[in-house]
N, C-alpha and C positions, 0 to 999 in steps of 0.2 A: 491605446490598448488595441489588441488584435483579437478578433473572434475566430474560433476554429472553423466556423461555417464558411468563411471566406475562402478557405483553402480546400474545400471538399470537392476535389476534382478527380476524375479517373486517370487523366494523363498527367504525368509529372510536370511541374513547372520547370522552366529553364533555370537551373541553379546559378548560372552565370549572370542572368539579368533579373531574376526574381528570387534571390537567396532566402529571404524571409518566408515567402510563400512556399518555397521548396522544403524548408525545414519544418514548417507546419504540416505539410503533407507526410513527411516522414513520421511525425508524431501521430498523425491520424492513422497511418498504416499500422503502427504499433498498437494503438488502442483497438482498432477494428479486429486485429488478430486475437484479442483477448476478450471480445464480447461474448457473454454467456450463450446467446442463441446460436452462435457459430460453433460452439464447442460441447454442447450438452448431449446431443442425440447419441453419440458413440459411447457415452458413459452410462446410459440409463439401465437400471436393473430390470429384471422381469417382474411384473406385478404379482402379488399373491393370487392364487387361483380362487375362484368363487367357492370351490368345494372346501378349501381350507378354512374359510371364515375369517381369514386374516385381512387386516386393513393396511393402508399405506399412510404413514404420518410423515409430513415434511416439517423440518425444523431448520433453523440456521441463523447466521449472523454475519455481518460484514458490509462493506461499502457496496459490494455487488449483489447483496442478498436479494434485493427487490427484483433486479433484472434476471437473476438466476431463477427466482420463483416464477416469473412470467415465462421464461423459456421452458421450464418444467411443465407448467400448465399447458403451454401450446403443444408440447411434444408427447405428453402422457396420453394414453388411450382414453378417448372420451367416455367409454363405458366402464373404465376402471376407477373405483373410488379413490379420492385423493383429498386430503385436508391437512391443515397445519398452520404454523406461525413462524415467520422470520422477522428479524429486526435489522434495520439498516440505519445509516447516518441520516440526520435531519436533511431534508431536501434531496435525498438520493433515491427516492422511489421514482422510477421512470413512469411516464404516461402509460396507462394500460392500453395495449393494442386493441383496435376496434374489433368487437365481436368475441374477445377472449373472456370466457367465463371466469369469475373469481372463485378459486378453490383454496387458495392459500392466503391467509391474512398477512399483511405487511404493516409493521409498526416501525416507528422511528425513535432514535435516542441520540444522545450527545457523543461527539468525537472531537478531539482526542481525550478529553477529560470526561469521565462517565457522569451520568446523572440519574435521577430517580426513575426516569422512563426506562433506562437500561436495566435497572434492578427489577422493575415490574415485568419487563419482557422476559428476563431470565427466569423469574419465578413462574411465569405462565408456561414457558417452554418446559421447565422441569415438571410441572404439573401434568402436562400433556403426555409425558412418558410413563406416568403411573398406570399400572395394570396391563402393560404390554405383554404379549405372549410370544412363544417361539414361532407362531404362524404369522406374526405381523412383520411388516417391513418399515424401517425408518430410513428416510433419505435426509441427510444433513448437508445443507448448503453453506459452505464456509469460504470466506474471502477476507482479505486484509481489512483491518478496522474492527473486526469482531471482538478483539480484546476489550475495546472501550464500550461498544454498544451492548455487549452481553456481559453484564456485571452482576455478580452475586458475591458480596464480601464473605470471607470465612468467618466462623464464629469468633466473636471478640472484636471484629472490625466494623466500624460504621461506614456509611457512604462517604462521609466527610473525611475519614481516614484514607479511604481509597483515592479520593480526589486529590488529597494532599500528596500522597505517595506517588500517584501517577504524574502529577504536575512536576514534582521534584525529579522523577526519572526522565521526563521530557526535557527538562532544562539543564540537567547536569552533563549531558553528552553521552549517556548510556546508549549502547547499541541495542538493536531490536532483540537479539538473543538474551541480553541481560535483562531488559525490561520484561520480556515475556516469561523468563524464569521466575522473576519475582511475582508477576501477576498470577501465574499458575499456582503458586504456593499460598497465595493470599485470597484464593477464590474457592467457592463451593461448587463451581460448574466447569471451570477450565482444567487443563492438564489431564484430560481423559475422564474427568468425572461425569460429563454428560453421556459419554458412551456407557459408562458403568450403570447409569440410571436407565438406559435403554434396554439392557439385558433383561430377558433372554431373546429379544427380537433380533431379526436380521438387520444389520446396520450397514448402510452404504453412504460414504462421505464423498461428495463432489466438491473439489476445492480449486480455487484460483490462487496461485502463489504470488505473494508480494514480498518474499523474504530471500535474502542471499542463500543460495544453495537449495532452495525449494524444500526445506525440511518441514514436513507437514505438522510436526509437533510444535513448531514455532508459529505457523500461520494462525492468526487469531488466538494464540496461546493454546492451540491444539485441544479443543474441548472433547474431541472424539478419538484422540490419539494417545497411546501410552507415553508417559513422560520419563525420560532417562535422567533428567536433572534432579537435584536433591534439595531438601530444606537447607542443608549446610551451604550449598552454592548460593541459594537465594539470600541467605543471611550474610554471606561474604560480600555480595553485591551491595546490599543495603549498607553494610559497614563501610565499604569502599567509597560510597558517595555520601556518607554521613546522613542517611535518611532514618529518622527515628520511627519506632513502632510503639504501640501501646504495650505496657509490660506483660500482659497476659498473652498477647500474640507473639511477642518476642520469646517468651518461655516455650510456647508451642512450637515455634520454629527450631529452637535449640534442642527440644526433646524429640523432634521428628513427628509430632502429633499432626502436623499439617502436610504430611507426605502425600504425594500424588500416586495414582495407579501406575505401575511399572510394566515394561515389556515382559511378555509371558503371562500376564494376568489373563485368566480364562474368560473374563468378561469381554475381551476383545476377539475371542475365537471366531465369531461370525462377522467380523468387521472387514469391509472392503473399502479401499480408497482409490479414487481416480483423480489424477492431477489434470484438470481440464485446460488450463492455460498457465504459461510460465513467462517470466521476463525474457528468457533466451529466445523463445518463440517470437515474441514481439520485436525484439531487436533484429531477428532474422528477417521478419517481414519488412522492417524499415530498410535493411540492407538490400533486400531484393528490389525495392522501389528505387533506391539510389543507383543500383546497377542498370535498371531500365533507363535511367537518365544519362547513362554513359560514364558514371563515376566508379572509381574503386571504392569498396566499402570494407571497413575494418571494424570488427567487434572486439573491444578490449576485454570486457568481462561483463557478466550479468550479476556479479557478486561484489561489487565495489562498496566498501564501507570506509568510514573515517570522517573527520571533521570536514563539513561541506566546503568551506573556503579553501582548505588545504588540498582537497581533491580537485578543486577548480584550478589551483596553481599547478598541480601535476599535469592536468589536461592541457593547460596553457603551454607548458614546456614541450609536450608532444606536438601540439599544433604549430608552435614556432619552428620546431625542427622540420615538420612536414612542409611548412611554407617556405623554408629556406631553399636556396638553389644550389647548395653545396653538393658536390657529386658524391660525397662519402656518406650522406644520410639516406639510407636505403630502407628504413623501416616502413615508411608510408610513401606511396607514389601518388603525387597530386596530378590532377584534381581528385579529391577524395572526400569521403565522409568517415569520421571516426565516431563510433557509437559505444555507449556504455550504459549499464543499469546497476541495480543494487539498492542500497539504502544508506545514505550518508546521515550524519547527525549534525545538529547545531547546538553548541554550548552557549547559553544566554550570558552575555557579558553584564557585569554590574553596571547599573545605570547611574550616570553622574547626576548630582542634585540639580533639579530643574530641567533635565533633558527630557525630551518627548520620548514616550515608549516606542520602541521599534516594532515594525510589523514585517512579516514575511516568513518563509519556510525554507526547506532544504534547497529547493531548486534555485530560488533567488539568491540565497547565500553563496551557492556554488557559482552563480553567474557573476557576482561581485568579485569573488576571488579570482575567477577566470579573467574578467576584464582588467583588473588591476595588474595581473601578471602578464597579460598580453601586451599592455601598453600600446594599444592601437596597431597591432601587427596587421599589415596589409593582407587582404585576401582571406581573412579568417572571420567566419560568422558562426554563431552558436545559438542553440536553443536548449534549455534545460526545463523540464516540466514533470509534474507528477501525473501519472497515467490515470489517476482517479479524477483529475480535473481541478483539484484543490491543493494548492501549495501551503501546507500548514493549516491555518484556519482562515485564510483570506479568500477572496473571490477569484483569484487568478490561478491558472494551472502552472505557470512558470514565467520565464522571461527570456528575452533575446539579448545577445551581445553582438555588436557590429564593430567594424574597424574604427568607427568614429564615436563610439560610446563615450569615451573619456573626454574627447574634444567637445562634444555636445554638453556633457555635464559641466565642464569647466566654463563654457559660455554662459551657463545658468548659475554660476558661482556655487556649484555642488561639488564638494570634496568627498570622493568615494571612501576615504579612510574614516570620515566622520560617520558615514552610514554603516560601515562595517563595525565600528565601535559600539553602536547601539542596535546591531542586528536589524537594520531597517532596509532590507532589500526591496520591500514593497514600495516604500516611499521613494527610493532611488529610481527604480524602473518605471514607476507611475509617472514621475515628472518627465522622464525621457520619452514617454509614450511607447515603452518597450515591454509591457506586460502582455502575456498571452492569456486571454480569458475564454474559457470553453464552457463553463458550467460543469456539473457532475457528468462523467462519462459512463457511469454505471458498470465500471469494471475497475480493476486495480492490480497492476503488476509492478507497481512502485516506480522508482526513478527512471526517467528517460533523458538521455543526454546525447546530443548530436552536434558535432563540430564539422563544419563545411570548410574545406581548405581549397581555395581556387588558385 
């Protein structure tokens, strides 16, 4: 395994002699660009005046919510009242900076499958919005992961129902837009409902994007953003993936009783939203570092979706073309770095009787597809990792692919096809010593992929 701290240098490593360390530095550059403390100051609203009698309430949810709360506490005027509650993923609360007074409470809950702690946090946050006036200011801190940690089932749904539906959506290959459409319509707090609860107060949302296209209504299922999707769309998604609902909830979806607040709703009239950090910005930071090292840098897209292993195969085709010496291949000029972001998906394969359960996430699955398709292509190195530092539910951020990945696996009698069949990227790269372990990064701009072609 490799720890990110080993690559925390200001000067780029030599990509020709230290390719793995160089790839780690690209990842670190992407993460640092998205850290809350570096992006909050420009987005802060003006506090209520003492004469108005208004107060400032901070609420929020997501993997970066703890770091966002710390940044807000550090930057907010010391003489301006500030209080509130945010919820983040377990183990994602950063250490409190020395001397920073606690004004915002941070609690933790489960991700990606919600738990009772997430329900309690959502109930407490909704309770804090009661009695707000037009003189009050609400600052809502939203980042990816908020859909799971901010959980309040709609009427007729139990937490167990939500857990079952959420697990089914994660395992069936549904994309983030589909998942969050369903989540919004089966929630009492998402899909703009939290904003509606804050009216008539002034509401400002500060958000870090983790979704393709940076659609704020999709980030954390858009608790403070009007929702353009419908009950009918949510129902169609559930039917497409054969996910069952309790009869009463099914009837409410069919009748439209669970519809979300829509664009044009007057309860959003005082809402302002600031996009603090995006996947594209992080990819550009990585590209800048690559250019400092004397390489060409190409950003494919920050919106890539699809089955992780298949996206890996597509990247392999591009890398093989770039690595070839044929004069007619002009798309990429080597030596170079090819970068991409977005949010791919993993469809969990049926497990054969007696087979061990696979472990891993999108980044590792991408790397297995990439390695298999590259077939040891000389001069191609790669790193895929999740910018929150956690690939799926494991302790690694992602994994490396090197020209000798398959050779080393073969020497250990490891067949990559077997690991792909049981979605066991963690097991495959753990044995190779090719996991990247960073711990939580306290931000989240989703997938990061870098291919180094020498």
